[in-house]
mmCIF entry with sequence, helices, sheets and N, C-alpha, C, O atoms, coordinates in Angstrom:
data_MODEL
# 
_entry.id   MODEL 
# 
_entity.id                         1 
_entity.type                       polymer 
_entity.pdbx_number_of_molecules   1 
# 
_entity_poly.entity_id                      1 
_entity_poly.type                           'polypeptide(L)' 
_entity_poly.nstd_linkage                   no 
_entity_poly.nstd_monomer                   no 
_entity_poly.pdbx_seq_one_letter_code       NSKIYFGELTFADEAGFGTISPKEMEKKISSWIKLPLPK 
_entity_poly.pdbx_seq_one_letter_code_can   NSKIYFGELTFADEAGFGTISPKEMEKKISSWIKLPLPK 
_entity_poly.pdbx_strand_id                 A 
# 
loop_
_entity_poly_seq.entity_id 
_entity_poly_seq.num 
_entity_poly_seq.mon_id 
_entity_poly_seq.hetero 
1 1  ASN n 
1 2  SER n 
1 3  LYS n 
1 4  ILE n 
1 5  TYR n 
1 6  PHE n 
1 7  GLY n 
1 8  GLU n 
1 9  LEU n 
1 10 THR n 
1 11 PHE n 
1 12 ALA n 
1 13 ASP n 
1 14 GLU n 
1 15 ALA n 
1 16 GLY n 
1 17 PHE n 
1 18 GLY n 
1 19 THR n 
1 20 ILE n 
1 21 SER n 
1 22 PRO n 
1 23 LYS n 
1 24 GLU n 
1 25 MET n 
1 26 GLU n 
1 27 LYS n 
1 28 LYS n 
1 29 ILE n 
1 30 SER n 
1 31 SER n 
1 32 TRP n 
1 33 ILE n 
1 34 LYS n 
1 35 LEU n 
1 36 PRO n 
1 37 LEU n 
1 38 PRO n 
1 39 LYS n 
# 
_struct_asym.id          A 
_struct_asym.entity_id   1 
# 
loop_
_struct_conf.conf_type_id 
_struct_conf.id 
_struct_conf.pdbx_PDB_helix_id 
_struct_conf.beg_label_comp_id 
_struct_conf.beg_label_asym_id 
_struct_conf.beg_label_seq_id 
_struct_conf.pdbx_beg_PDB_ins_code 
_struct_conf.end_label_comp_id 
_struct_conf.end_label_asym_id 
_struct_conf.end_label_seq_id 
_struct_conf.pdbx_end_PDB_ins_code 
_struct_conf.beg_auth_comp_id 
_struct_conf.beg_auth_asym_id 
_struct_conf.beg_auth_seq_id 
_struct_conf.end_auth_comp_id 
_struct_conf.end_auth_asym_id 
_struct_conf.end_auth_seq_id 
_struct_conf.pdbx_PDB_helix_class 
_struct_conf.details 
_struct_conf.pdbx_PDB_helix_length 
HELX_P HELX_P1 AA1 GLU A 14 ? GLY A 16 ? GLU A 14 GLY A 16 5 ? 3 
HELX_P HELX_P2 AA2 GLU A 24 ? SER A 31 ? GLU A 24 SER A 31 1 ? 8 
# 
_struct_conf_type.id          HELX_P 
_struct_conf_type.criteria    ? 
_struct_conf_type.reference   ? 
# 
loop_
_atom_site.group_PDB 
_atom_site.id 
_atom_site.type_symbol 
_atom_site.label_atom_id 
_atom_site.label_alt_id 
_atom_site.label_comp_id 
_atom_site.label_asym_id 
_atom_site.label_entity_id 
_atom_site.label_seq_id 
_atom_site.pdbx_PDB_ins_code 
_atom_site.Cartn_x 
_atom_site.Cartn_y 
_atom_site.Cartn_z 
_atom_site.occupancy 
_atom_site.B_iso_or_equiv 
_atom_site.pdbx_formal_charge 
_atom_site.auth_seq_id 
_atom_site.auth_comp_id 
_atom_site.auth_asym_id 
_atom_site.auth_atom_id 
_atom_site.pdbx_PDB_model_num 
ATOM 1   N N  . ASN A 1 1  ? 10.391  -10.640 -24.604 1.00 0.00 ? 1  ASN A N  1 
ATOM 2   C CA . ASN A 1 1  ? 11.724  -10.201 -24.247 1.00 0.00 ? 1  ASN A CA 1 
ATOM 3   C C  . ASN A 1 1  ? 12.130  -10.702 -22.866 1.00 0.00 ? 1  ASN A C  1 
ATOM 4   O O  . ASN A 1 1  ? 13.206  -10.345 -22.387 1.00 0.00 ? 1  ASN A O  1 
ATOM 5   N N  . SER A 1 2  ? 11.317  -11.507 -22.219 1.00 0.00 ? 2  SER A N  1 
ATOM 6   C CA . SER A 1 2  ? 11.579  -12.165 -20.931 1.00 0.00 ? 2  SER A CA 1 
ATOM 7   C C  . SER A 1 2  ? 11.811  -11.211 -19.761 1.00 0.00 ? 2  SER A C  1 
ATOM 8   O O  . SER A 1 2  ? 12.376  -11.626 -18.749 1.00 0.00 ? 2  SER A O  1 
ATOM 9   N N  . LYS A 1 3  ? 11.393  -9.945  -19.864 1.00 0.00 ? 3  LYS A N  1 
ATOM 10  C CA . LYS A 1 3  ? 11.481  -9.004  -18.749 1.00 0.00 ? 3  LYS A CA 1 
ATOM 11  C C  . LYS A 1 3  ? 10.084  -8.772  -18.180 1.00 0.00 ? 3  LYS A C  1 
ATOM 12  O O  . LYS A 1 3  ? 9.088   -8.804  -18.903 1.00 0.00 ? 3  LYS A O  1 
ATOM 13  N N  . ILE A 1 4  ? 10.032  -8.538  -16.875 1.00 0.00 ? 4  ILE A N  1 
ATOM 14  C CA . ILE A 1 4  ? 8.760   -8.263  -16.215 1.00 0.00 ? 4  ILE A CA 1 
ATOM 15  C C  . ILE A 1 4  ? 8.679   -6.771  -15.933 1.00 0.00 ? 4  ILE A C  1 
ATOM 16  O O  . ILE A 1 4  ? 9.618   -6.188  -15.391 1.00 0.00 ? 4  ILE A O  1 
ATOM 17  N N  . TYR A 1 5  ? 7.569   -6.154  -16.296 1.00 0.00 ? 5  TYR A N  1 
ATOM 18  C CA . TYR A 1 5  ? 7.343   -4.730  -16.055 1.00 0.00 ? 5  TYR A CA 1 
ATOM 19  C C  . TYR A 1 5  ? 6.113   -4.562  -15.170 1.00 0.00 ? 5  TYR A C  1 
ATOM 20  O O  . TYR A 1 5  ? 5.123   -5.275  -15.333 1.00 0.00 ? 5  TYR A O  1 
ATOM 21  N N  . PHE A 1 6  ? 6.179   -3.616  -14.233 1.00 0.00 ? 6  PHE A N  1 
ATOM 22  C CA . PHE A 1 6  ? 5.050   -3.313  -13.359 1.00 0.00 ? 6  PHE A CA 1 
ATOM 23  C C  . PHE A 1 6  ? 4.550   -1.911  -13.668 1.00 0.00 ? 6  PHE A C  1 
ATOM 24  O O  . PHE A 1 6  ? 5.338   -0.968  -13.741 1.00 0.00 ? 6  PHE A O  1 
ATOM 25  N N  . GLY A 1 7  ? 3.264   -1.777  -13.847 1.00 0.00 ? 7  GLY A N  1 
ATOM 26  C CA . GLY A 1 7  ? 2.675   -0.462  -14.079 1.00 0.00 ? 7  GLY A CA 1 
ATOM 27  C C  . GLY A 1 7  ? 2.218   0.178   -12.785 1.00 0.00 ? 7  GLY A C  1 
ATOM 28  O O  . GLY A 1 7  ? 2.154   1.403   -12.674 1.00 0.00 ? 7  GLY A O  1 
ATOM 29  N N  . GLU A 1 8  ? 1.899   -0.659  -11.803 1.00 0.00 ? 8  GLU A N  1 
ATOM 30  C CA . GLU A 1 8  ? 1.386   -0.140  -10.534 1.00 0.00 ? 8  GLU A CA 1 
ATOM 31  C C  . GLU A 1 8  ? 1.545   -1.215  -9.472  1.00 0.00 ? 8  GLU A C  1 
ATOM 32  O O  . GLU A 1 8  ? 1.322   -2.397  -9.736  1.00 0.00 ? 8  GLU A O  1 
ATOM 33  N N  . LEU A 1 9  ? 1.928   -0.806  -8.277  1.00 0.00 ? 9  LEU A N  1 
ATOM 34  C CA . LEU A 1 9  ? 1.961   -1.709  -7.131  1.00 0.00 ? 9  LEU A CA 1 
ATOM 35  C C  . LEU A 1 9  ? 0.951   -1.185  -6.122  1.00 0.00 ? 9  LEU A C  1 
ATOM 36  O O  . LEU A 1 9  ? 0.970   -0.004  -5.775  1.00 0.00 ? 9  LEU A O  1 
ATOM 37  N N  . THR A 1 10 ? 0.089   -2.042  -5.660  1.00 0.00 ? 10 THR A N  1 
ATOM 38  C CA . THR A 1 10 ? -0.950  -1.644  -4.718  1.00 0.00 ? 10 THR A CA 1 
ATOM 39  C C  . THR A 1 10 ? -0.660  -2.271  -3.368  1.00 0.00 ? 10 THR A C  1 
ATOM 40  O O  . THR A 1 10 ? -0.368  -3.464  -3.285  1.00 0.00 ? 10 THR A O  1 
ATOM 41  N N  . PHE A 1 11 ? -0.736  -1.478  -2.311  1.00 0.00 ? 11 PHE A N  1 
ATOM 42  C CA . PHE A 1 11 ? -0.475  -1.970  -0.964  1.00 0.00 ? 11 PHE A CA 1 
ATOM 43  C C  . PHE A 1 11 ? -1.750  -2.413  -0.257  1.00 0.00 ? 11 PHE A C  1 
ATOM 44  O O  . PHE A 1 11 ? -1.694  -2.874  0.883   1.00 0.00 ? 11 PHE A O  1 
ATOM 45  N N  . ALA A 1 12 ? -2.888  -2.281  -0.909  1.00 0.00 ? 12 ALA A N  1 
ATOM 46  C CA . ALA A 1 12 ? -4.161  -2.660  -0.297  1.00 0.00 ? 12 ALA A CA 1 
ATOM 47  C C  . ALA A 1 12 ? -4.927  -3.587  -1.233  1.00 0.00 ? 12 ALA A C  1 
ATOM 48  O O  . ALA A 1 12 ? -4.921  -3.411  -2.452  1.00 0.00 ? 12 ALA A O  1 
ATOM 49  N N  . ASP A 1 13 ? -5.577  -4.566  -0.644  1.00 0.00 ? 13 ASP A N  1 
ATOM 50  C CA . ASP A 1 13 ? -6.412  -5.434  -1.467  1.00 0.00 ? 13 ASP A CA 1 
ATOM 51  C C  . ASP A 1 13 ? -7.812  -4.834  -1.609  1.00 0.00 ? 13 ASP A C  1 
ATOM 52  O O  . ASP A 1 13 ? -8.090  -3.766  -1.063  1.00 0.00 ? 13 ASP A O  1 
ATOM 53  N N  . GLU A 1 14 ? -8.664  -5.497  -2.316  1.00 0.00 ? 14 GLU A N  1 
ATOM 54  C CA . GLU A 1 14 ? -10.052 -5.064  -2.517  1.00 0.00 ? 14 GLU A CA 1 
ATOM 55  C C  . GLU A 1 14 ? -10.134 -3.657  -3.102  1.00 0.00 ? 14 GLU A C  1 
ATOM 56  O O  . GLU A 1 14 ? -11.046 -2.900  -2.767  1.00 0.00 ? 14 GLU A O  1 
ATOM 57  N N  . ALA A 1 15 ? -9.202  -3.304  -3.960  1.00 0.00 ? 15 ALA A N  1 
ATOM 58  C CA . ALA A 1 15 ? -9.156  -1.988  -4.618  1.00 0.00 ? 15 ALA A CA 1 
ATOM 59  C C  . ALA A 1 15 ? -9.098  -0.839  -3.619  1.00 0.00 ? 15 ALA A C  1 
ATOM 60  O O  . ALA A 1 15 ? -9.543  0.268   -3.922  1.00 0.00 ? 15 ALA A O  1 
ATOM 61  N N  . GLY A 1 16 ? -8.553  -1.091  -2.429  1.00 0.00 ? 16 GLY A N  1 
ATOM 62  C CA . GLY A 1 16 ? -8.443  -0.049  -1.418  1.00 0.00 ? 16 GLY A CA 1 
ATOM 63  C C  . GLY A 1 16 ? -9.709  0.199   -0.631  1.00 0.00 ? 16 GLY A C  1 
ATOM 64  O O  . GLY A 1 16 ? -9.733  1.083   0.226   1.00 0.00 ? 16 GLY A O  1 
ATOM 65  N N  . PHE A 1 17 ? -10.768 -0.560  -0.896  1.00 0.00 ? 17 PHE A N  1 
ATOM 66  C CA . PHE A 1 17 ? -12.040 -0.359  -0.206  1.00 0.00 ? 17 PHE A CA 1 
ATOM 67  C C  . PHE A 1 17 ? -12.254 -1.335  0.943   1.00 0.00 ? 17 PHE A C  1 
ATOM 68  O O  . PHE A 1 17 ? -13.266 -1.257  1.640   1.00 0.00 ? 17 PHE A O  1 
ATOM 69  N N  . GLY A 1 18 ? -11.319 -2.250  1.147   1.00 0.00 ? 18 GLY A N  1 
ATOM 70  C CA . GLY A 1 18 ? -11.454 -3.221  2.227   1.00 0.00 ? 18 GLY A CA 1 
ATOM 71  C C  . GLY A 1 18 ? -11.219 -2.576  3.583   1.00 0.00 ? 18 GLY A C  1 
ATOM 72  O O  . GLY A 1 18 ? -10.639 -1.494  3.674   1.00 0.00 ? 18 GLY A O  1 
ATOM 73  N N  . THR A 1 19 ? -11.667 -3.236  4.621   1.00 0.00 ? 19 THR A N  1 
ATOM 74  C CA . THR A 1 19 ? -11.461 -2.731  5.975   1.00 0.00 ? 19 THR A CA 1 
ATOM 75  C C  . THR A 1 19 ? -10.350 -3.525  6.642   1.00 0.00 ? 19 THR A C  1 
ATOM 76  O O  . THR A 1 19 ? -10.162 -4.709  6.362   1.00 0.00 ? 19 THR A O  1 
ATOM 77  N N  . ILE A 1 20 ? -9.619  -2.861  7.524   1.00 0.00 ? 20 ILE A N  1 
ATOM 78  C CA . ILE A 1 20 ? -8.539  -3.497  8.270   1.00 0.00 ? 20 ILE A CA 1 
ATOM 79  C C  . ILE A 1 20 ? -9.050  -3.742  9.678   1.00 0.00 ? 20 ILE A C  1 
ATOM 80  O O  . ILE A 1 20 ? -9.579  -2.841  10.329  1.00 0.00 ? 20 ILE A O  1 
ATOM 81  N N  . SER A 1 21 ? -8.887  -4.966  10.136  1.00 0.00 ? 21 SER A N  1 
ATOM 82  C CA . SER A 1 21 ? -9.367  -5.307  11.467  1.00 0.00 ? 21 SER A CA 1 
ATOM 83  C C  . SER A 1 21 ? -8.241  -6.009  12.217  1.00 0.00 ? 21 SER A C  1 
ATOM 84  O O  . SER A 1 21 ? -7.634  -6.930  11.671  1.00 0.00 ? 21 SER A O  1 
ATOM 85  N N  . PRO A 1 22 ? -7.948  -5.612  13.430  1.00 0.00 ? 22 PRO A N  1 
ATOM 86  C CA . PRO A 1 22 ? -8.517  -4.522  14.207  1.00 0.00 ? 22 PRO A CA 1 
ATOM 87  C C  . PRO A 1 22 ? -8.052  -3.160  13.694  1.00 0.00 ? 22 PRO A C  1 
ATOM 88  O O  . PRO A 1 22 ? -7.056  -3.068  12.976  1.00 0.00 ? 22 PRO A O  1 
ATOM 89  N N  . LYS A 1 23 ? -8.768  -2.115  14.062  1.00 0.00 ? 23 LYS A N  1 
ATOM 90  C CA . LYS A 1 23 ? -8.488  -0.766  13.564  1.00 0.00 ? 23 LYS A CA 1 
ATOM 91  C C  . LYS A 1 23 ? -7.073  -0.299  13.908  1.00 0.00 ? 23 LYS A C  1 
ATOM 92  O O  . LYS A 1 23 ? -6.504  0.509   13.174  1.00 0.00 ? 23 LYS A O  1 
ATOM 93  N N  . GLU A 1 24 ? -6.496  -0.786  14.999  1.00 0.00 ? 24 GLU A N  1 
ATOM 94  C CA . GLU A 1 24 ? -5.146  -0.365  15.401  1.00 0.00 ? 24 GLU A CA 1 
ATOM 95  C C  . GLU A 1 24 ? -4.104  -0.753  14.355  1.00 0.00 ? 24 GLU A C  1 
ATOM 96  O O  . GLU A 1 24 ? -3.033  -0.149  14.293  1.00 0.00 ? 24 GLU A O  1 
ATOM 97  N N  . MET A 1 25 ? -4.406  -1.743  13.546  1.00 0.00 ? 25 MET A N  1 
ATOM 98  C CA . MET A 1 25 ? -3.461  -2.190  12.525  1.00 0.00 ? 25 MET A CA 1 
ATOM 99  C C  . MET A 1 25 ? -3.278  -1.160  11.419  1.00 0.00 ? 25 MET A C  1 
ATOM 100 O O  . MET A 1 25 ? -2.248  -1.173  10.745  1.00 0.00 ? 25 MET A O  1 
ATOM 101 N N  . GLU A 1 26 ? -4.251  -0.261  11.209  1.00 0.00 ? 26 GLU A N  1 
ATOM 102 C CA . GLU A 1 26 ? -4.121  0.754   10.160  1.00 0.00 ? 26 GLU A CA 1 
ATOM 103 C C  . GLU A 1 26 ? -2.872  1.607   10.368  1.00 0.00 ? 26 GLU A C  1 
ATOM 104 O O  . GLU A 1 26 ? -2.104  1.825   9.431   1.00 0.00 ? 26 GLU A O  1 
ATOM 105 N N  . LYS A 1 27 ? -2.668  2.092   11.601  1.00 0.00 ? 27 LYS A N  1 
ATOM 106 C CA . LYS A 1 27 ? -1.488  2.927   11.878  1.00 0.00 ? 27 LYS A CA 1 
ATOM 107 C C  . LYS A 1 27 ? -0.205  2.116   11.767  1.00 0.00 ? 27 LYS A C  1 
ATOM 108 O O  . LYS A 1 27 ? 0.800   2.616   11.263  1.00 0.00 ? 27 LYS A O  1 
ATOM 109 N N  . LYS A 1 28 ? -0.226  0.879   12.227  1.00 0.00 ? 28 LYS A N  1 
ATOM 110 C CA . LYS A 1 28 ? 0.972   0.040   12.159  1.00 0.00 ? 28 LYS A CA 1 
ATOM 111 C C  . LYS A 1 28 ? 1.363   -0.217  10.705  1.00 0.00 ? 28 LYS A C  1 
ATOM 112 O O  . LYS A 1 28 ? 2.528   -0.065  10.341  1.00 0.00 ? 28 LYS A O  1 
ATOM 113 N N  . ILE A 1 29 ? 0.401   -0.603  9.880   1.00 0.00 ? 29 ILE A N  1 
ATOM 114 C CA . ILE A 1 29 ? 0.686   -0.890  8.478   1.00 0.00 ? 29 ILE A CA 1 
ATOM 115 C C  . ILE A 1 29 ? 1.126   0.375   7.752   1.00 0.00 ? 29 ILE A C  1 
ATOM 116 O O  . ILE A 1 29 ? 2.063   0.331   6.955   1.00 0.00 ? 29 ILE A O  1 
ATOM 117 N N  . SER A 1 30 ? 0.462   1.505   8.015   1.00 0.00 ? 30 SER A N  1 
ATOM 118 C CA . SER A 1 30 ? 0.835   2.746   7.328   1.00 0.00 ? 30 SER A CA 1 
ATOM 119 C C  . SER A 1 30 ? 2.221   3.234   7.753   1.00 0.00 ? 30 SER A C  1 
ATOM 120 O O  . SER A 1 30 ? 2.858   3.973   7.002   1.00 0.00 ? 30 SER A O  1 
ATOM 121 N N  . SER A 1 31 ? 2.701   2.844   8.924   1.00 0.00 ? 31 SER A N  1 
ATOM 122 C CA . SER A 1 31 ? 4.039   3.259   9.357   1.00 0.00 ? 31 SER A CA 1 
ATOM 123 C C  . SER A 1 31 ? 5.137   2.538   8.574   1.00 0.00 ? 31 SER A C  1 
ATOM 124 O O  . SER A 1 31 ? 6.287   2.978   8.587   1.00 0.00 ? 31 SER A O  1 
ATOM 125 N N  . TRP A 1 32 ? 4.806   1.449   7.899   1.00 0.00 ? 32 TRP A N  1 
ATOM 126 C CA . TRP A 1 32 ? 5.793   0.700   7.113   1.00 0.00 ? 32 TRP A CA 1 
ATOM 127 C C  . TRP A 1 32 ? 6.126   1.393   5.800   1.00 0.00 ? 32 TRP A C  1 
ATOM 128 O O  . TRP A 1 32 ? 7.150   1.087   5.190   1.00 0.00 ? 32 TRP A O  1 
ATOM 129 N N  . ILE A 1 33 ? 5.282   2.322   5.351   1.00 0.00 ? 33 ILE A N  1 
ATOM 130 C CA . ILE A 1 33 ? 5.466   2.970   4.052   1.00 0.00 ? 33 ILE A CA 1 
ATOM 131 C C  . ILE A 1 33 ? 5.859   4.424   4.282   1.00 0.00 ? 33 ILE A C  1 
ATOM 132 O O  . ILE A 1 33 ? 5.101   5.183   4.886   1.00 0.00 ? 33 ILE A O  1 
ATOM 133 N N  . LYS A 1 34 ? 7.022   4.813   3.813   1.00 0.00 ? 34 LYS A N  1 
ATOM 134 C CA . LYS A 1 34 ? 7.494   6.192   3.949   1.00 0.00 ? 34 LYS A CA 1 
ATOM 135 C C  . LYS A 1 34 ? 7.414   6.882   2.595   1.00 0.00 ? 34 LYS A C  1 
ATOM 136 O O  . LYS A 1 34 ? 8.116   6.502   1.658   1.00 0.00 ? 34 LYS A O  1 
ATOM 137 N N  . LEU A 1 35 ? 6.570   7.883   2.494   1.00 0.00 ? 35 LEU A N  1 
ATOM 138 C CA . LEU A 1 35 ? 6.422   8.637   1.255   1.00 0.00 ? 35 LEU A CA 1 
ATOM 139 C C  . LEU A 1 35 ? 7.174   9.956   1.376   1.00 0.00 ? 35 LEU A C  1 
ATOM 140 O O  . LEU A 1 35 ? 7.205   10.544  2.456   1.00 0.00 ? 35 LEU A O  1 
ATOM 141 N N  . PRO A 1 36 ? 7.778   10.432  0.297   1.00 0.00 ? 36 PRO A N  1 
ATOM 142 C CA . PRO A 1 36 ? 8.486   11.715  0.357   1.00 0.00 ? 36 PRO A CA 1 
ATOM 143 C C  . PRO A 1 36 ? 7.500   12.867  0.539   1.00 0.00 ? 36 PRO A C  1 
ATOM 144 O O  . PRO A 1 36 ? 6.374   12.818  0.045   1.00 0.00 ? 36 PRO A O  1 
ATOM 145 N N  . LEU A 1 37 ? 7.934   13.891  1.246   1.00 0.00 ? 37 LEU A N  1 
ATOM 146 C CA . LEU A 1 37 ? 7.110   15.087  1.422   1.00 0.00 ? 37 LEU A CA 1 
ATOM 147 C C  . LEU A 1 37 ? 7.139   15.917  0.146   1.00 0.00 ? 37 LEU A C  1 
ATOM 148 O O  . LEU A 1 37 ? 8.172   15.984  -0.521  1.00 0.00 ? 37 LEU A O  1 
ATOM 149 N N  . PRO A 1 38 ? 6.016   16.555  -0.207  1.00 0.00 ? 38 PRO A N  1 
ATOM 150 C CA . PRO A 1 38 ? 6.021   17.406  -1.411  1.00 0.00 ? 38 PRO A CA 1 
ATOM 151 C C  . PRO A 1 38 ? 6.933   18.610  -1.216  1.00 0.00 ? 38 PRO A C  1 
ATOM 152 O O  . PRO A 1 38 ? 7.087   19.116  -0.104  1.00 0.00 ? 38 PRO A O  1 
ATOM 153 N N  . LYS A 1 39 ? 7.531   19.057  -2.308  1.00 0.00 ? 39 LYS A N  1 
ATOM 154 C CA . LYS A 1 39 ? 8.446   20.209  -2.230  1.00 0.00 ? 39 LYS A CA 1 
ATOM 155 C C  . LYS A 1 39 ? 7.699   21.497  -2.413  1.00 0.00 ? 39 LYS A C  1 
ATOM 156 O O  . LYS A 1 39 ? 8.301   22.571  -2.379  1.00 0.00 ? 39 LYS A O  1 
# 
């Protein structure tokens, strides 16, 4: 049908088990993603 569907988008490589270097980048990268607060 020529449409693209996504089941999941991952923001981390290595299945989320990789390390970020330098460590200061963790806070910087996480600040780019805004998640809604639970109600």
